[in-house]
PADO-24195 format. One record per residue (C-alpha): residue in one letter; x negated, z, y; residue number from 0. Coordinates in Angstrom, 2 decimals. Layout:
BEGIN
  r        x        z        y    k
  A        X        Z        Y  NUM
...
This chain:
BEGIN
  r        x        z        y    k
  M    -5.23    -1.17    21.28    0
  K    -4.93    -2.90    17.89    1
  R    -1.64    -4.51    17.04    2
  L    -0.73    -4.72    13.26    3
  Y     1.85    -6.82    12.05    4
  H     3.59    -6.01     9.17    5
  W     6.65    -4.76     7.19    6
  P     7.10    -0.92     6.74    7
  L     7.83    -1.33     2.60    8
  D     5.14    -4.06     1.98    9
  P     2.37    -2.59    -0.26   10
  A    -0.44    -4.47     1.55   11
  G     0.74    -3.07     5.02   12
  R     0.79     0.25     3.70   13
  L    -2.87    -0.01     2.53   14
  V    -3.80    -1.41     6.01   15
  R    -1.93     1.62     7.49   16
  L    -3.30     4.45     5.39   17
  V    -7.15     2.99     6.03   18
  L    -6.24     3.06     9.89   19
  G    -4.89     6.75     9.41   20
  E    -8.08     7.56     7.21   21
  K   -10.16     6.29     9.92   22
  G    -8.22     7.54    12.95   23
  E    -7.74     4.18    14.56   24
  A    -4.26     4.21    17.06   25
  F    -2.47     0.64    16.28   26
  E     1.11    -0.51    17.82   27
  S     3.51    -1.65    15.19   28
  H     5.23    -4.91    15.14   29
  A     7.62    -5.74    12.37   30
  S     6.94    -9.18    10.21   31
  T     8.92    -9.47     7.67   32
  P     8.42   -11.64     4.61   33
  W    11.64   -13.59     5.44   34
  A    11.13   -13.57     9.38   35
  P     7.50   -13.73     9.81   36
  H     6.28   -12.58    13.60   37
  P     5.49   -15.95    15.54   38
  D     2.09   -14.20    16.53   39
  V     1.19   -14.23    13.06   40
  A     1.32   -18.00    12.39   41
  A    -0.33   -18.55    16.14   42
  L    -3.52   -16.66    14.74   43
  T    -5.04   -19.20    12.16   44
  H    -3.55   -22.02     9.65   45
  G    -2.01   -20.31     6.87   46
  A    -1.84   -16.37     8.23   47
  V     0.52   -13.90     6.89   48
  A     1.00   -10.33     7.53   49
  P    -0.28    -8.03     7.23   50
  A    -2.34    -9.03    10.30   51
  L    -4.36    -6.74    12.47   52
  V    -5.38    -8.21    16.12   53
  E    -7.28    -6.57    18.62   54
  A    -8.33    -7.87    22.16   55
  T   -11.80    -7.14    22.99   56
  P   -14.70    -8.00    25.61   57
  A   -15.72   -10.86    23.63   58
  G   -11.84   -12.16    22.67   59
  K    -9.79   -11.66    20.55   60
  L   -11.03    -9.94    17.25   61
  F    -8.11   -10.66    14.27   62
  A    -8.12   -10.07    10.41   63
  C    -5.32   -11.07     7.89   64
  G    -4.56    -9.84     4.41   65
  T    -5.89    -6.37     2.93   66
  R    -9.26    -7.28     1.96   67
  A   -10.29    -9.06     5.59   68
  I    -8.83    -6.03     7.12   69
  C   -10.12    -3.20     5.47   70
  E   -13.38    -4.67     5.29   71
  Q   -13.89    -5.39     8.73   72
  L   -12.47    -1.61     9.46   73
  E   -15.19    -0.26     7.39   74
  E   -17.79    -2.55     9.08   75
  L   -16.81    -1.59    12.56   76
  Q   -16.25     2.25    11.68   77
  P   -18.21     3.31     8.51   78
  A   -17.26     7.08     8.55   79
  P   -15.23     8.16     7.44   80
  A   -16.36     5.88     4.52   81
  L   -13.95     4.57     1.81   82
  W   -16.42     3.60    -0.74   83
  P   -18.42     6.13    -2.76   84
  A   -21.77     6.91    -1.95   85
  D   -22.71     6.67    -5.69   86
  R   -23.49     3.21    -7.00   87
  N   -21.48     3.27   -10.01   88
  E   -18.54     4.84    -8.32   89
  R   -18.67     2.28    -5.43   90
  A   -18.85    -0.66    -7.85   91
  E   -15.69     1.06    -9.79   92
  A   -13.65     1.45    -6.61   93
  R   -14.12    -2.37    -6.07   94
  R   -13.05    -2.99    -9.67   95
  L    -9.95    -0.88    -9.41   96
  W    -9.10    -1.82    -5.95   97
  A    -9.12    -5.26    -7.42   98
  W    -7.01    -4.52   -10.55   99
  V    -4.54    -2.51    -8.27  100
  E    -3.74    -5.76    -6.40  101
  A    -3.74    -8.08    -9.47  102
  G    -1.89    -5.63   -11.66  103
  C     0.78    -4.73    -8.99  104
  E     1.56    -8.37    -8.00  105
  E     4.11    -8.70   -10.94  106
  V     5.61    -5.15   -10.18  107
  T     5.94    -6.25    -6.64  108
  D     7.54    -9.42    -7.25  109
  K    10.10    -8.57    -9.53  110
  L    10.89    -4.84    -9.13  111
  L    10.35    -4.37    -5.28  112
  T    11.66    -7.69    -4.45  113
  E    14.87    -7.38    -6.28  114
  R    15.61    -3.89    -4.83  115
  V    14.89    -5.38    -1.14  116
  M    17.61    -7.88    -2.16  117
  Q    20.06    -5.25    -3.68  118
  W    19.53    -2.94    -0.83  119
  V    18.08    -4.01     2.25  120
  R    19.07    -7.73     2.41  121
  R    22.28    -7.51     0.34  122
  D    22.27   -11.34     0.63  123
  R    22.91   -11.83    -3.11  124
  Q    22.80    -9.87    -6.14  125
  P    19.47    -8.66    -7.85  126
  D    18.75   -10.25   -10.75  127
  S    18.80    -7.88   -13.89  128
  E    16.26    -9.37   -16.12  129
  K    13.81    -9.19   -13.38  130
  L    14.59    -5.44   -12.62  131
  R    14.23    -4.88   -16.37  132
  R    10.64    -6.57   -16.63  133
  G     9.51    -5.21   -13.16  134
  A    10.21    -1.86   -14.60  135
  H     8.45    -2.33   -18.06  136
  A     5.25    -3.58   -16.09  137
  L     5.29    -0.55   -13.75  138
  R     5.00     1.62   -16.92  139
  G     2.00     0.22   -18.46  140
  R     0.30     0.22   -14.58  141
  L     1.28     4.30   -14.57  142
  T    -0.05     4.67   -17.69  143
  F    -3.21     3.45   -16.96  144
  L    -3.49     4.90   -13.32  145
  N    -2.93     8.11   -15.09  146
  A    -5.81     7.93   -17.42  147
  M    -8.14     7.27   -15.11  148
  V    -7.02     9.71   -12.83  149
  E    -6.89    12.58   -15.69  150
  L   -10.57    11.09   -16.51  151
  N   -12.17    11.09   -12.80  152
  G   -10.23    13.31   -10.90  153
  N    -9.50    10.50    -8.28  154
  L    -9.55     6.58    -9.76  155
  A   -12.85     5.64    -9.04  156
  G   -14.84     8.88    -9.34  157
  R   -14.88    12.31    -7.66  158
  T   -14.23    11.50    -4.02  159
  L   -11.23     9.47    -2.37  160
  S   -11.83     5.94    -2.17  161
  I   -10.15     2.54    -1.38  162
  A    -8.88     2.14    -4.81  163
  D    -6.94     5.70    -4.51  164
  L    -5.04     4.33    -1.21  165
  S    -4.34     1.06    -2.69  166
  A    -2.72     2.79    -5.59  167
  A    -0.54     5.02    -3.51  168
  A     0.14     2.18    -1.03  169
  H     1.82     0.28    -3.92  170
  L     3.33     3.32    -5.59  171
  S     4.71     4.59    -2.36  172
  A     6.86     1.31    -2.15  173
  Y     8.21     1.73    -5.60  174
  D     8.97     5.35    -5.10  175
  Y    11.18     4.81    -2.07  176
  F    13.66     3.13    -4.44  177
  G    12.80     6.16    -7.13  178
  D    11.39     3.72    -9.69  179
  V     8.52     5.64   -10.24  180
  E     8.77     7.57   -13.56  181
  W     6.85    10.30   -12.50  182
  D     7.47    13.00   -15.09  183
  A     6.06    10.33   -17.73  184
  V     2.69    10.85   -16.12  185
  P     1.61    14.49   -15.08  186
  D    -2.13    13.67   -13.85  187
  L    -0.71    11.05   -11.76  188
  K     1.84    12.95    -9.88  189
  T    -0.72    15.72    -9.39  190
  W    -2.96    12.99    -8.05  191
  Y    -0.20    11.45    -5.87  192
  G     1.00    14.96    -4.41  193
  R    -2.44    15.12    -2.90  194
  I    -2.19    11.85    -1.35  195
  K     1.17    12.46     0.12  196
  S    -0.25    15.49     1.95  197
  R    -3.06    13.47     3.81  198
  P    -2.13    13.09     7.29  199
  S    -2.65     9.31     6.87  200
  F     0.40     9.38     4.82  201
  R     2.89    10.97     6.91  202
  P     3.71     7.89     8.81  203
  L     4.64     5.92     5.34  204
  L     6.99     8.94     4.75  205
  G     8.85     8.71     7.60  206
  D     9.57     5.16     6.73  207
  R    13.19     4.41     7.17  208
  I    14.57     0.60     6.48  209
  D    17.69    -0.45     7.57  210
  G    20.61    -0.50     5.15  211
  T    19.21     2.62     2.54  212
  R    17.78     5.48     2.87  213
  P    14.87     6.45     0.46  214
  V    15.51     8.83    -2.90  215
  A    15.46    12.63    -1.89  216
  H    12.13    13.37    -2.98  217
  Y    10.40    10.54    -1.19  218
  A     8.91    12.45     1.46  219
  D     9.06    15.85    -0.54  220
  L     5.44    17.11    -0.71  221
  D     6.33    19.47    -3.19  222
  F     8.29    16.92    -5.60  223
């Protein structure tokens, strides 16, 4: 059985969970928060951080740390169902947009999501209102771009679902837990997200509940 070390609201861990779900891979979930990492993670290799996926095999321990290493390893070990488009141009676009989502959402996660966690989950200090403002502004810009891509292509990188869609959905679902996504301002993206939310791989994410706070009312609503 695979073991996944992650924290439920971490977008990186959410992406790995979505990929595992799409591949039909069962796994054991082990909590590893940013402020209290699981000791097993540090023991894997120098500088290892969650998310980390570990599996005992006859040849020895197989592990990968970080979204890129884990997702690419899963695609190599189980190519079907494929999370890369068959079309060469769409495959290149999926790679570009996956990288764009991870880089583009880093500021949103660092400022907006981190401050929400400090405000509602850890409650160990007052949130920084300036960081919240800058994070919300950054998120609006990312939403506008993603809405344009979905309006153009149907999915982010083209006609078929890809790793780029799962990465974007993983990030947006974490922000949406606290109600920070202004869905009405991006109607095409909202429709796309509704389709992603309806996939079986997404159901475990919608069931997440973090100690100390509950998600907004529409978080798990498929018809929001």
